[in-house]
MARGUNU-779725 format. One record per residue (C-alpha): x, y, z. Coordinates in steps of 0.001 Angstrom, whole numbers, padded with zeros to 6 digits, always signed. Example, Ala and Ser with C-alpha at 12.3 -4.5 7.8 and 13.67 -1.06 7.14 Angstrom:
! residues 2
+012300-004500+007800+013670-001060+007140
***
This chain:
! residues 432
-070554-005698-090709-073909-004180-089741-074507-001732-088089-077128-003137-085698-075313-001640-082511-076547+001406-083973-080288+001012-083428-082605+001527-080752-082676-001391-078201-085975-002616-078726-087678-002757-075472-091210-005114-075457-094446-003249-074837-095415-004535-071649-091942-003248-070449-092706-000165-071607-096235+000480-069803-094800-001233-066731-091844+001609-066757-094808+004746-067419-096455+003515-065048-093303+003188-062106-092112+006376-063094-095771+007858-062767-096162+006252-059405-093170+007510-058027-093836+011280-059170-097194+010456-057585-095990+009072-054395-092605+010062-052987-093944+013986-052850-096590+013039-050823-094064+010994-048525-091212+013519-048143-093422+016782-049167-097084+016608-047603-097525+020046-046864-096766+021133-050385-097021+017667-052485-096981+020143-055740-094404+021990-054727-095512+025401-055256-093444+026918-053025-090456+025173-053821-089485+026704-057121-089442+023508-058990-092463+021047-059423-089883+017712-058730-093284+015545-059621-092710+016754-063003-089894+014316-063574-090847+011112-063611-093189+011939-066776-090541+014016-068487-088311+011021-068206-090619+008854-069357-091330+011709-072692-087471+011279-072994-088000+007658-073271-090523+006692-075395-091515+010034-076654-094789+012298-076900-097771+009868-076258-095885+008174-073161-095039+010926-071856-098773+012744-072375-100055+009645-070447-097909+009861-067636-098598+013524-067106-102000+013230-067502-102330+010552-064987-099886+012589-062433-102142+015627-062482-105115+013423-062530-104017+011152-059203-102902+014593-057654-106556+015810-058195-108105+012433-057050-105592+012801-053823-106589+016080-052956-110345+015690-053209-110023+012616-050828-108216+014615-048408-104968+012379-048653-103156+016267-049301-103161+018670-047071-105918+020832-046704-103622+023674-047569-102022+022371-050790-102847+024086-053751-103194+022771-057236-102040+025743-060035-103910+025406-062513-101530+027334-064988-098350+025584-063702-099887+022551-064627-100793+023569-067935-097142+024739-068453-095699+021235-067417-097809+019802-069748-096677+021714-072853-093216+021120-071307-094005+017273-071998-095657+017298-075030-092717+019701-076251-090029+016777-074833-092515+013815-076063-091939+015184-079871-088677+016361-079575-087723+012917-079087-090391+011279-081599-088291+013695-084062-084686+012404-083044-086052+008735-082949-087025+008793-087046-083775+010929-087955-081822+008131-086097-083921+005319-087583-083411+006983-091462-079881+007705-090394-079559+004299-089257-081385+002465-092110-079077+004716-094828-075456+004252-092831-076817+000037-092643-077374+000462-096963-074043+002113-097323-072425-000277-094962-073750-003295-097567-072506-001635-100442-069358-000929-098982-068553-004732-097737-070024-005645-101430-067564-003133-103166-064902-004248-100876-065456-007767-101909-065832-006978-105676-062631-004832-105113-060315-007431-103875-061770-010023-106248-060601-007476-109052-057342-006854-107088-056100-010269-107243-057336-010497-110682-055210-007842-111722-052279-009138-109582-052568-012199-111479-053101-010389-115458-049949-008698-114281-048036-011603-113371-049142-013205-116245-048903-009833-118991-046663-007786-117039-044520-006535-120204-045582-007332-122841-042435-007483-124784-040509-008876-121931-043268-011728-121827-043423-012572-125721-039081-012682-125308-039668-015017-122187-041713-017052-124431-039882-017371-127514-036692-018187-125763-038613-021106-124033-039937-022204-127295-036491-022649-129104-035096-023731-125335-037768-026679-125146-037951-027940-129078-034478-027746-129221-033676-029989-126580-035898-032638-128497-034191-035435-130257-036755-035683-133068-038266-032945-134404-041422-034210-135265-045043-032982-134409-046168-036205-132343-042713-036309-130207-043088-032425-129928-047114-032341-129053-046604-032620-125161-043739-029742-125243-045925-027248-127413-049143-027900-125455-047348-027043-121856-045737-024289-123283-048719-022595-124472-050628-023452-120932-047965-021958-119621-048160-018159-121237-051664-018472-122396-053506-020454-119358-055321-022363-121102-057467-024486-119359-059136-026946-121588-057390-027201-124955-056078-029944-127608-053536-030326-130065-054332-031536-133748-052779-032549-136014-053537-030373-140038-053223-032465-143144-054490-030852-146398-056215-028067-144339-058202-030790-142446-058039-031516-138970-057499-035093-137283-059802-036332-134976-057455-037706-132737-055428-034998-130416-051887-035319-130009-051964-033502-126837-054835-032583-124518-055408-030107-121396-058596-030791-119667-061216-033008-120839-061863-032241-124639-064684-032888-127196-064134-034618-130708-063100-031266-132896-065731-029931-134841-064039-029335-138621-067190-027045-139490-067105-025224-135877-067124-020751-137397-063561-020616-135767-061845-023625-137253-062888-022319-140936-062006-018288-139946-058475-020149-138783-058000-021908-142152-059357-018949-144114-057016-016292-142240-054624-018780-141712-054043-017129-138382-055286-016470-135041-058839-016519-134416-060866-016031-131224-064616-015289-130717-063576-011473-129783-062839-011563-134267-065672-010221-136696-064672-013041-139174-065527-015670-136278-069229-014163-135826-070828-016195-138417-072337-018502-135753-071965-020275-132316-068440-021288-131578-067532-024543-129577-064117-023030-128892-062522-019432-127463-059415-019511-129424-057938-021310-132544-054655-021131-132991-052690-022608-135793-049197-023730-136012-047797-022277-139118-044714-021415-140811-043515-018445-142576-044870-020120-146203-048545-020010-144816-047995-024188-144129-050444-025083-141424-049040-027885-139354-051232-028265-136621-053769-026406-134537-054554-026313-130963-058647-025604-130008-059196-023978-127225-062136-024641-125561-061693-022645-122286-059326-020185-121251-059246-018283-117806-061414-015094-118520-058376-012450-118266-056613-013740-120667-058538-013180-123666-056789-009949-124134-054885-008945-127395-051415-008779-125687-052078-012554-124822-053447-013361-128592-050704-011540-129838-048185-013681-127694-050034-016745-128554-050042-016203-132677-046160-015104-132325-045533-018134-130950-047599-020549-132546-045592-018937-136240-041937-019832-134262-043145-023573-133374-044348-023605-136794-040912-022671-138162-039092-024649-135305-040931-027692-136807-040816-027529-140381-036243-026233-140116-033976-028257-138344-031535-025507-138149-031787-023550-134731-028124-022186-134279-028403-019103-133660-025374-017696-135109-025336-019041-139134-022669-019115-141778-023243-018061-145175-024525-021951-146212-027198-021046-143784-028610-017863-145708-031729-019448-146560-032778-020163-143277-031836-016653-141963-033899-015299-144984-036908-017329-143096-036225-016288-139735-036450-012156-141234-039339-012772-143122-041106-014099-139745-040200-010854-137630-041030-009230-140645-044625-011067-140644-045005-010345-137689-044106-006810-137940-046923-005940-140351-049400-008166-138932-049035-007650-134754-047056-004076-134976-044006-005565-133386-040676-003680-133224-037567-005523-134799-034362-004131-136820-032214-005631-139374-028710-004373-139275-025839-005224-141734-022151-004424-139963-019207-004708-142283-015516-004530-141866-014065-002204-144597-010549-003157-143254-009802-006514-141857-007954-006630-139290-006964-008736-136000-009119-005927-134082-012189-006019-136636-011990-009637-135756-011873-009230-132212-014821-007171-132603-016510-009644-134375-016170-012472-132462-017482-010157-129131-020385-009708-131408-021267-013368-131687-020594-014037-127804-022196-010928-126874-025434-011747-128960-028852-011327-127447-031551-013973-126414-033431-013682-129500-031176-012549-131731-030055-014373-135099-026961-013817-136912-025646-014286-140292-022085-014063-140560-019303-014290-143192-015944-014396-141812-013873-014217-144607-015431-010878-145408-015783-009934-141786-019702-008897-143120-022329-009379-140390-025817-009935-140685-027757-009293-137124-031453-009631-137152-032871-007963-133605-036770-009257-132751-038362-007331-130618-036222-004451-130584-037524-001002-131047-035033+002529-132214-034084+002830-128492-032756-000631-127844-031171-000760-131027-029332+002275-130774-028288+001434-127442-026961-002110-128468-024543-000344-131105-023316+002337-128625-022819-000333-126124-020555-002112-129129-018627+000985-129992-017993+001487-126100-016869-001968-125912-014214-001510-129159-013023+001833-127348-012513-000004-123965-010549-003208-125671-008644-002210-128816-008553+001676-128321-010448+002663-131311-013807+003472-131973-016226+001468-134542-014943+004536-137087-010977+004217-136204-011376+000525-136971-012721+001415-140099-016191-001003-139292-019484+000626-140237-023049+000180-140092-024336-000267-143925-027827-000641-143329-030131-000437-140738-034271-000984-141479-036796-000921-139166-038802-003659-140264-041492-004069-141696-039783-004048-145418-040326-005167-148872-038821-008162-150070-036970-006755-152290-035079-004950-149406-034677-008485-147747-033290-010239-150784-030556-007479-150983-029534-007125-147419-029541-010761-147058-027347-010788-150079-023580-010579-148244-021439-009572-151711
***
């Protein structure tokens, strides 16, 4: 809000001189009417006529006040010379000089106050303008920050939710073909990546086919020679304008996202021409890259059962490799556990059944029912979460069977934090 109300009221020049004339005339005329015997108040202690010029000096400053007191004194002298005033009236020159000096000091004080007031008003108006600008920018940043928090609050949680949505959405499709899943896939990326203009294109022999399978917004024809697209095929991973790999030239895209499986086979690419500004963050780009990798695996493999039997070992191995790759590339904590019952009993079977029922959303199990051996892949799980899971299982066993895991001779034979070597993966996945 502006601070015009603090500025002195601007008075027209004609009105100023009219007021100077009126105050001076009153100071000259009233003493003649009411105290003609001593109009200069030389006997009364205080010279009331000087009050008029004093008010003028306080209101309009040095120059107007000085003119007013001079006019008053000259007028009194003329009245005295014209015998309008009583002959005994005395004109005390010392008092009059004192009045002139008092009016000059009053007027100068008013001028100094006026200049200081104007300077402070200008400074206050400048500060108010800056505050208003800052307030607008603050609210804009605050609303953008709130939106960022809504989109990205808790990176691990958002990643889990997105991957769960990917599995659920694609798992519901009758046919796991790219063309039939295109709309579902692009909508998932719009929801979790804040894309505004993007197209999903099929890839054959590392070449993008021109006709899009699904689009958001009005897309231009794909540019296969774009530096972002070239970098995507070379690196076989998501590339954005933030990456140094894409700095070879001006790109038409903000992000190029390959739908790629764990064996680095690219089935499709999402080219993003426009994305909301706050979404170009490392967390969001990681989320989109991981989503694209899981979609590539789902398009490659038909099995989506999170609890697998011994015949489904190859697919479980692919899942472990995927989690291992993400742990290595994006520093996403994951764990692999091998739980084995050294003594097979009804209680151990009951516990294994509980583990299957209590499976967390993204966890993948490989279970050998005969040998009662269970492999647990726990994606996006840090050391604390893994320890908490083991503690809950041990607590459940104590409550239901009266024995803890050690008493049931159920051991956690292996527990490893990813990434690990391929040899370790092969050794752990071998249930024998």
